[in-house]
TORDRENSE-935470 format. One record per atom (N, C-alpha, C): x, y, z; residue in one letter. Coordinates in steps of 0.02 Angstrom, whole numbers, padded with zeros to 5 digits, always signed. Layout:
// TORDRENSE-935470
XYZA ...
***
This chain:
// TORDRENSE-935470
+00502+01169-00023M +00543+01109-00029M +00540+01066+00034M +00541+01100+00092K +00536+01063+00154K +00470+01025+00158K +00418+01055+00131Y +00352+01024+00130Y +00355+00956+00095Y +00387+00954+00037K +00392+00892-00002K +00432+00839+00036K +00488+00859+00066Y +00529+00811+00102Y +00491+00782+00162Y +00451+00823+00194L +00411+00799+00250L +00360+00748+00227L +00328+00761+00170V +00280+00714+00143V +00314+00648+00126V +00374+00652+00097F +00412+00591+00082F +00426+00551+00146F +00446+00587+00199A +00462+00554+00262A +00400+00520+00292A +00344+00553+00287L +00282+00525+00314L +00263+00461+00277L +00271+00461+00212F +00252+00402+00174F +00301+00345+00185F +00364+00361+00197F +00413+00310+00216F +00392+00277+00281F +00371+00317+00330A +00350+00290+00395A +00288+00247+00389A +00241+00268+00348S +00179+00229+00341S +00193+00162+00308S +00245+00158+00266G +00264+00094+00237G +00289+00045+00289G +00321+00071+00341I +00344+00027+00396I +00285-00007+00430I +00235+00032+00447S +00177+00004+00483S +00138-00046+00440S +00130-00031+00376G +00091-00074+00333G +00118-00145+00329G +00184-00151+00323L +00212-00219+00318L +00220-00252+00386L +00223-00213+00439M +00222-00243+00505M +00155-00279+00515M +00101-00247+00494Y +00036-00279+00498Y +00033-00343+00456Y +00061-00340+00396E +00057-00397+00351E +00091-00459+00380E +00149-00449+00411V +00185-00505+00440V +00146-00534+00500V +00117-00490+00541V +00077-00514+00597V +00015-00552+00573V -00018-00525+00521W -00077-00559+00495W -00060-00628+00468W -00002-00635+00437L +00018-00701+00413L +00025-00749+00471L +00056-00728+00524R +00066-00771+00582R -00001-00792+00612R -00047-00745+00616M -00113-00761+00644M -00152-00808+00598M -00150-00795+00533L -00187-00837+00486L -00157-00907+00482L -00092-00913+00492T -00061-00979+00491T -00091-01024+00545T -00103-00995+00603R -00134-01034+00657R -00207-01051+00641R -00241-01006+00608I -00312-01018+00592I -00320-01070+00537I -00280-01062+00483T -00287-01108+00427T -00250-01174+00438T -00195-01171+00476G -00156-01231+00488G -00110-01248+00430G -00112-01208+00377V -00070-01220+00318V -00036-01154+00300V +00030-01151+00304T +00066-01089+00292T +00055-01061+00223T +00056-01105+00173I +00051-01081+00104I -00018-01051+00091I -00071-01079+00123H -00138-01050+00116H -00141-00981+00149H -00110-00975+00207A -00109-00911+00242A -00070-00859+00201A -00013-00880+00172T +00028-00835+00132T -00011-00809+00072T -00045-00856+00037A -00083-00837-00022A -00140-00789-00005A -00174-00803+00051T -00230-00760+00072T -00206-00690+00089T -00153-00685+00129V -00127-00620+00149V -00103-00580+00089V -00064-00611+00046L -00038-00576-00013L -00094-00554-00059L -00143-00598-00070A -00199-00581-00114A -00240-00523-00085A -00254-00526-00021A -00293-00472+00011A -00254-00407+00010A -00189-00411+00023F -00148-00350+00026F -00146-00317-00043F -00133-00355-00094M -00127-00325-00161M -00195-00304-00188M -00247-00343-00174A -00314-00324-00196A -00336-00259-00163A -00321-00252-00098G -00338-00191-00063G -00301-00131-00089G -00236-00139-00102L -00196-00084-00129L -00223-00062-00197L -00241-00111-00238A -00268-00094-00304A -00336-00060-00299A -00380-00087-00257L -00447-00059-00249L -00444+00011-00220L -00404+00020-00168G -00399+00086-00137G -00369+00137-00184G -00319+00117-00222S -00288+00162-00270S -00338+00183-00324S -00379+00136-00347F -00428+00150-00399F -00482+00198-00373F -00508+00183-00315I -00563+00223-00287I -00539+00294-00270I -00484+00299-00232L -00460+00365-00212L -00429+00404-00270L -00401+00367-00317G -00372+00401-00375G -00424+00438-00415G -00484+00410-00419N -00539+00443-00455N -00572+00498-00414N -00557+00500-00351Y -00591+00546-00306Y -00549+00606-00285Y -00484+00595-00274V -00443+00646-00242V -00433+00708-00284V -00434+00702-00351D -00422+00761-00393D -00479+00812-00388D -00534+00792-00359R -00589+00839-00350R -00583+00877-00284R -00532+00862-00246R -00523+00895-00181R -00459+00935-00180R -00457+00986-00138R -00398+01028-00131R -00369+01022-00061R -00387+00969-00025D -00361+00957+00042D -00332+00887+00047D -00289+00870-00002A -00263+00802-00006A -00225+00781+00056A -00187+00827+00085L -00148+00808+00144L -00193+00793+00204L -00247+00831+00211R -00294+00816+00264R -00327+00748+00252R -00344+00733+00190L -00373+00668+00174L -00324+00613+00190L -00260+00624+00175Y -00208+00574+00191Y -00205+00562+00266Y -00209+00615+00306A -00209+00608+00379A -00268+00565+00402A -00325+00576+00372Q -00384+00537+00390Q -00375+00464+00371Q -00346+00451+00314L -00334+00382+00293L -00287+00346+00340L -00234+00380+00361E -00187+00350+00408E -00221+00333+00475E -00265+00377+00496F -00303+00364+00558F -00346+00301+00551F -00381+00296+00495F -00425+00238+00485F -00386+00173+00474F -00325+00179+00446V -00282+00120+00441V -00267+00093+00511V -00250+00139+00557A -00234+00119+00625A -00294+00086+00659A -00352+00115+00652V -00413+00087+00683V -00429+00019+00655V -00428+00013+00589S -00445-00052+00558S -00393-00105+00574S -00329-00085+00581A -00277-00133+00598A -00289-00163+00668A -00316-00123+00713L -00333-00148+00779L -00392-00196+00777L -00437-00186+00729L -00497-00228+00725L -00484-00295+00692L -00436-00299+00647V -00425-00361+00609V -00412-00421+00654V -00367-00419+00703P -00357-00477+00746P -00419-00498+00784P -00459-00449+00805V -00522-00463+00840V -00570-00499+00794V -00576-00476+00732L -00621-00507+00684L -00597-00578+00666L -00532-00586+00658L -00506-00653+00641L -00521-00703+00698L -00511-00680+00760A -00524-00724+00816A -00599-00740+00823A -00641-00690+00809A -00713-00700+00815A -00741-00746+00761A -00704-00753+00705S -00728-00794+00649S -00713-00868+00657S -00673-00887+00706V -00654-00957+00715V -00715-01002+00725V -00765-00983+00767P -00825-01026+00773P -00862-01035+00707P -00858-00984+00663V -00890-00990+00597V -00856-01044+00556V -00790-01046+00558Y -00753-01096+00521Y -00771-01167+00546Y -00777-01174+00611R -00794-01239+00639R -00864-01260+00617R -00909-01212+00615Y -00978-01227+00594Y -00979-01248+00521Y -00943-01213+00479V -00940-01230+00408V -00910-01299+00399V -00859-01315+00438Y -00826-01380+00434Y -00874-01436+00451Y -00913-01426+00503Q -00963-01477+00523Q -01020-01481+00473Q -01043-01423+00449L -01099-01421+00403L -01082-01454+00336L -01019-01449+00316S -00997-01477+00252S -00979-01551+00257S -00991-01580+00315G -00974-01651+00323G -00900-01660+00330G -00868-01611+00363E -00796-01612+00374E -00756-01612+00309E -00782-01576+00260A -00747-01569+00196A -00691-01518+00204A -00630-01541+00194V -00571-01498+00205V -00570-01440+00155V -00586-01455+00092L -00584-01403+00040L -00634-01348+00054L -00695-01367+00071T -00747-01317+00086T -00728-01273+00144T -00702-01305+00197S -00681-01268+00255S -00623-01220+00239S -00576-01243+00199A -00519-01200+00181A -00541-01140+00139A -00588-01152+00094M -00614-01098+00053M -00651-01046+00095M -00689-01070+00145A -00725-01024+00189A -00676-00982+00230A -00625-01014+00257R -00575-00978+00296R -00540-00925+00253R -00522-00945+00193G -00488-00898+00149G -00531-00839+00129G -00595-00853+00113A -00640-00800+00091A -00654-00750+00147A -00669-00775+00206I -00686-00731+00263I -00625-00690+00283I -00567-00722+00287S -00506-00687+00305S -00489-00634+00253S -00499-00651+00191F -00486-00605+00136F -00527-00541+00144F -00590-00548+00160V -00635-00491+00168V -00612-00447+00226V -00594-00478+00282F -00571-00440+00340F -00508-00400+00324F -00461-00432+00291L -00398-00398+00275L -00406-00345+00221L -00459-00352+00181L -00470-00305+00127L -00487-00235+00153L -00513-00231+00213I -00533-00166+00241I -00473-00120+00252I -00424-00140+00293P -00367-00095+00303P -00324-00087+00240P -00317-00140+00201T -00273-00135+00142T -00303-00088+00089T -00369-00086+00084T -00399-00039+00037T -00386+00033+00058T -00390+00045+00123I -00374+00113+00147I -00301+00130+00133I -00257+00081+00144M -00186+00092+00129M -00176+00109+00055M -00212+00073+00013G -00205+00083-00059G -00222+00153-00082G -00265+00187-00044G -00284+00255-00063G -00233+00308-00047G -00183+00291-00006T -00135+00342+00015T -00088+00365-00040T -00068+00319-00085L -00020+00338-00138L -00050+00388-00187L -00110+00376-00215P -00137+00427-00261P -00153+00492-00226P -00171+00489-00162V -00186+00551-00125V -00124+00594-00118V -00068+00564-00097L -00006+00603-00089L +00023+00624-00156L +00015+00581-00206T +00039+00600-00273T +00002+00662-00297T -00064+00663-00289S -00103+00721-00308S -00083+00782-00269S -00068+00772-00205C -00047+00828-00161C +00016+00861-00188C +00066+00820-00208L +00129+00848-00230L +00127+00874-00302L +00087+00840-00344V +00083+00861-00414V +00051+00931-00419V +00007+00947-00374R -00023+01014-00373R +00029+01068-00361R +00087+01050-00334R +00138+01099-00318R +00190+01107-00374R +00211+01051-00403D +00265+01058-00454D +00249+01024-00520D +00191+00991-00525F +00168+00962-00588F +00212+00905-00614F +00256+00878-00571L +00300+00823-00592L +00269+00757-00569L +00225+00730-00609F +00189+00670-00590F +00235+00610-00583F +00273+00595-00636G +00314+00535-00636G +00366+00535-00581G +00400+00592-00571R +00451+00596-00519R +00421+00588-00449R +00368+00624-00436N +00336+00619-00370N +00310+00549-00356N +00278+00519-00406F +00250+00452-00397F +00305+00401-00383F +00359+00404-00422S +00412+00354-00414S +00448+00362-00347S +00459+00425-00325I +00492+00435-00261I +00447+00412-00204I +00384+00431-00207L +00337+00409-00154L +00333+00333-00151L +00325+00302-00208Y +00319+00229-00210Y +00383+00195-00185Y +00440+00222-00207G +00504+00193-00187G +00517+00200-00112G +00504+00259-00085L +00516+00270-00013L +00467+00230+00029L +00405+00226+00008N +00356+00187+00045N +00376+00113+00045N +00402+00089-00011T +00424+00020-00015T +00486+00008+00028T +00532+00056+00030L +00590+00050+00075L +00567+00047+00148L +00517+00088+00165G +00489+00084+00232G +00459+00016+00245G +00428-00012+00193A +00399-00079+00200A +00453-00131+00214A +00511-00124+00182V +00567-00170+00195V +00587-00166+00268V +00592-00105+00294L +00610-00097+00364L +00556-00127+00410L +00493-00119+00391G +00438-00148+00430G +00440-00224+00431G +00457-00253+00374V +00462-00326+00370V +00518-00352+00415V +00576-00320+00411V +00634-00341+00450V +00620-00333+00525V +00592-00276+00545L +00579-00264+00615L +00528-00313+00644L +00473-00323+00608S +00420-00366+00634S +00439-00440+00630S +00467-00460+00573G +00482-00531+00563G +00540-00557+00604G +00589-00514+00616F +00650-00537+00649F +00661-00507+00719F +00622-00457+00738V +00634-00425+00802V +00572-00421+00846V +00523-00382+00826T +00469-00364+00873T +00422-00422+00890T +00405-00464+00841I +00359-00519+00856I +00391-00568+00906I +00453-00585+00893G +00487-00632+00938G +00503-00602+01006G +00516-00537+01008T +00536-00505+01070T +00476-00480+01111T +00429-00449+01077F +00373-00418+01112F +00305-00452+01101F +00298-00489+01046G +00235-00523+01032G +00196-00490+00976G +00143-00523+00955E +00102-00500+00899E +00066-00435+00914E +00032-00431+00970W -00007-00372+00986W +00038-00311+00996W +00095-00320+01026A +00141-00264+01035A +00165-00238+00967A +00176-00284+00920T +00195-00264+00852T +00140-00224+00819T +00078-00245+00828I +00022-00208+00801I +00018-00139+00832I +00028-00135+00898Y +00026-00070+00932Y +00079-00023+00906Y +00138-00050+00890I +00191-00009+00862I +00169+00019+00795I +00140-00024+00753G +00115-00001+00688G +00061+00051+00695G +00016+00041+00743V -00038+00089+00754V -00009+00156+00777V +00041+00154+00821A +00072+00215+00845A +00104+00254+00787A +00136+00218+00742I +00166+00250+00683I +00112+00285+00642I +00057+00249+00628N +00003+00279+00589N -00027+00340+00623N -00035+00337+00688M -00064+00394+00724M -00018+00455+00722M +00047+00443+00731V +00095+00498+00728V +00097+00529+00658V +00097+00486+00607V +00096+00510+00538V +00033+00551+00525V -00024+00527+00548A -00087+00563+00539A -00085+00631+00573A -00059+00633+00634A -00056+00695+00672A -00011+00746+00638A +00048+00724+00615I +00095+00769+00582I +00066+00794+00516I +00036+00748+00477A +00007+00767+00412A -00047+00820+00421A -00089+00809+00471Y -00144+00857+00483Y -00116+00925+00506Y -00065+00923+00548S -00034+00985+00572S -00003+01024+00515S +00031+00989+00470V +00061+01022+00412V +00006+01051+00367V -00048+01014+00360Y -00104+01039+00319Y -00132+01104+00348Y -00141+01106+00414V -00168+01166+00446V -00121+01225+00437V -00056+01213+00442M -00007+01268+00435M +00003+01289+00363M -00022+01248+00317D -00012+01262+00246D -00079+01274+00211D -00124+01309+00245R -00191+01320+00219R -00192+01357+00153R -00140+01393+00137K -00141+01432+00076K -00150+01388+00014K -00127+01325+00019I -00134+01281-00039I -00207+01267-00054I -00250+01271-00003R -00321+01258-00012R -00357+01320-00038R -00323+01378-00035E -00355+01440-00056E -00345+01454-00130E -00306+01412-00165V -00297+01421-00237V -00364+01408-00271V -00390+01454-00310P -00456+01445-00342P -00456+01385-00388P -00513+01353-00394V -00520+01296-00439V -00507+01315-00510V -00519+01380-00527T -00511+01403-00596T -00439+01424-00610T -00394+01416-00560D -00324+01434-00569D -00295+01400-00630D -00255+01437-00669K -00229+01411-00731K -00186+01350-00721K -00145+01349-00667H -00102+01291-00654H -00144+01229-00641H -00196+01236-00598T -00239+01180-00581T -00276+01156-00643T -00297+01203-00684S -00332+01184-00746S -00287+01144-00791S -00223+01166-00798D -00177+01129-00840D -00169+01057-00818D -00159+01047-00753I -00143+00979-00728I -00203+00934-00734I -00264+00963-00735R -00323+00921-00739R -00342+00905-00811R -00326+00951-00857T -00351+00941-00925T -00298+00912-00971T -00234+00920-00956K -00184+00896-01002K -00172+00822-00994K -00160+00788-01048T -00145+00717-01047T -00071+00707-01035T -00053+00662-00991I +00017+00650-00976I +00046+00594-01019I +00007+00569-01066S +00032+00517-01110S +00017+00535-01182S +00065+00524-01227P +00054+00539-01298P +00019+00483-01335P +00004+00429-01300Y -00023+00370-01333Y -00099+00368-01332Y -00126+00328-01376T -00199+00321-01380T -00225+00280-01322T -00291+00281-01314D -00322+00241-01261D -00309+00167-01271D -00308+00144-01334G -00295+00074-01348G -00226+00052-01326G -00176+00094-01339V -00108+00078-01319V -00102+00076-01243V -00134+00125-01210R -00131+00127-01137R -00166+00067-01107R -00220+00044-01138T -00255-00016-01114T -00210-00077-01118T -00174-00084-01173V -00128-00141-01181V -00074-00138-01127V -00048-00079-01114V +00004-00071-01062V -00023-00091-00994V -00084-00070-00979L -00114-00086-00914L -00126-00161-00907L -00148-00193-00961V -00159-00266-00960V -00092-00302-00949V -00040-00279-00983A +00026-00309-00974A +00050-00299-00902A +00036-00241-00874F +00056-00226-00805F +00018-00272-00757F -00045-00285-00773C -00085-00330-00732C -00057-00401-00733C -00038-00423-00792I -00009-00490-00798I +00057-00496-00760I +00098-00443-00764S +00162-00444-00728S +00150-00446-00653S +00097-00413-00629G +00080-00416-00558G +00059-00486-00538G +00022-00520-00582F +00001-00589-00568F +00061-00634-00560F +00109-00629-00606T +00168-00672-00602T +00211-00655-00541T +00215-00589-00524A +00256-00569-00467A +00229-00599-00403A +00164-00598-00394L +00134-00627-00333L +00141-00703-00332L +00139-00734-00390A +00149-00806-00394A +00220-00823-00371A +00269-00782-00392Y +00337-00792-00371Y +00343-00786-00295Y +00310-00737-00266E +00314-00727-00194E +00291-00789-00155E +00235-00818-00177V +00209-00878-00144V +00258-00936-00151V +00283-00945-00213I +00329-01001-00226I +00394-00992-00187I +00421-00932-00188W +00485-00920-00153W +00477-00929-00078W +00420-00909-00051T +00408-00919+00021T +00408-00993+00038T +00375-01032-00004R +00372-01104+00008R +00442-01135+00005R +00482-01112-00043Q +00550-01140-00050Q +00595-01119+00008Q +00588-01056+00030L +00629-01032+00086L +00614-01068+00151L +00551-01090+00159I +00533-01126+00220I +00575-01190+00227I +00592-01221+00170L +00632-01282+00172L +00702-01269+00200L +00727-01208+00191F +00794-01191+00214F +00794-01159+00283F +00746-01114+00295L +00745-01078+00358L +00705-01114+00412L +00662-01160+00391M +00623-01202+00437M +00572-01163+00478M +00562-01100+00463T +00514-01058+00500T +00476-01015+00450T +00410-01019+00451S +00370-00984+00402S +00378-00908+00406S +00381-00880+00467I +00386-00808+00475I +00453-00782+00447I +00508-00817+00463Y +00572-00796+00436Y +00574-00803+00360Y +00544-00856+00334A +00543-00866+00262A +00503-00811+00228A +00444-00796+00255F +00400-00745+00226F +00433-00676+00231F +00462-00662+00290S +00493-00597+00301S +00555-00588+00256S +00596-00640+00250G +00655-00636+00208G +00637-00626+00135G +00587-00664+00112M +00565-00657+00042M +00539-00587+00029M +00496-00561+00073L +00467-00494+00064L +00521-00440+00066L +00568-00446+00112A +00620-00396+00118A +00661-00390+00054A +00679-00446+00026I +00719-00446-00036I +00676-00422-00095I +00616-00446-00099F +00570-00429-00153F +00556-00354-00153F +00540-00327-00095L +00522-00256-00090L +00583-00211-00100L +00642-00235-00079T +00703-00195-00090T +00715-00186-00165T +00705-00238-00202G +00713-00233-00274G +00663-00186-00305G +00600-00189-00283I +00549-00144-00309I +00565-00072-00292I +00587-00060-00230A +00604+00009-00209A +00662+00037-00250A +00714-00003-00258L +00772+00020-00296L +00753+00034-00369L +00711-00009-00397G +00689+00002-00465G +00648+00066-00473G +00604+00079-00425S +00563+00139-00427S +00605+00202-00419S +00650+00201-00369L +00691+00260-00357L +00740+00274-00414L +00763+00221-00447S +00809+00230-00503S +00777+00264-00563S +00710+00263-00565M +00674+00293-00620M +00657+00367-00609M +00675+00393-00551T +00655+00463-00536T +00687+00513-00583T +00749+00500-00605R +00782+00546-00651R +00756+00539-00722R +00727+00481-00738M +00701+00471-00805M +00628+00492-00810M +00592+00490-00754A +00521+00508-00756A +00515+00582-00773A +00465+00597-00814D +00449+00666-00834D +00505+00699-00875D +00552+00660-00901R +00606+00692-00939R +00582+00718-01006R +00521+00697-01026R +00494+00723-01089R +00453+00785-01077R +00479+00826-01035L +00449+00891-01022L +00470+00938-01079L +00423+00957-01120V +00442+00992-01181V +00437+01067-01175V +00401+01092-01126S +00398+01164-01120S +00377+01184-01050S +00398+01240-01029C +00379+01266-00964C +00372+01341-00969C +00312+01365-00963S +00299+01435-00969S +00265+01462-00907S +00241+01521-00911A +00208+01551-00853A +00146+01514-00834A +00118+01478-00881S +00056+01440-00867S +00071+01373-00836S +00135+01358-00827G +00153+01294-00797G +00178+01245-00848G +00206+01188-00827P +00236+01139-00874P +00183+01101-00913P +00202+01079-00972H +00157+01040-01014H +00189+00974-01030H +00152+00919-01020Y +00181+00853-01026Y +00152+00815-01085Y +00195+00776-01116Y +00173+00732-01170Y +00199+00661-01158Y +00220+00648-01098G +00243+00581-01082G +00274+00582-01013G +00276+00524-00981S +00306+00520-00915S +00342+00454-00908S 
***
């Protein structure tokens, strides 16, 4: 049980660093693009695209491994390294933007598209790594108690609560008090500590890696379907979920623009919007923990069997 609580605490901490980076990146991109709404759209698009891409890639990969916690430690380390590189890459790309602007005959639209595309690619690197952490930790915990829905919702909710704290700290405290680079260093320190603790726990818990691949519990969790619905129904649900994500991000951009009119500062507007938005997401996710996996219909010596989550 202590193992699970420690994993929850680690993911809460990693949520703090992730959103500290996002707020700093917005501030940096605002100076580069010169338009707050363009910077906001680029950062949000890159962040969400990276989370989706990383989740998809690692989600298809992690179930083939029995060292999920070690993999998580490695991901946290690479998040820290890539977060240090992003500001350097953004600064180094400024001459490229100027060249594109001159080459296009000082076309504002072309220059803006170039800035957005290049910045998007740079930000996609760390955010994709971040996106892989949720499926990795979910797989790690599901191997222990087979409660997919509960573990996923708690991990997602706690990580999002950490993100709220990261937004508040960076947007309202650390950037103004210590500066952008100091805020990045704080985020990097959090990632490094999380990586070190995760790896240490993995080393002390080697027995989990010694469970044979042919173990009945492991076989059950890999072969049983957690949904009673057909592939067609699940596809419709995923499409609907995709559409809801599209509208949610549109709201974020619009609300940020509206808050700027009241707060008169883009960082405060962006930070305030994100803090409220993420708090709602976290509360919604955590409130579902008691409902997730409630359709557990049997539990025998071979482990639990699911027909819905």
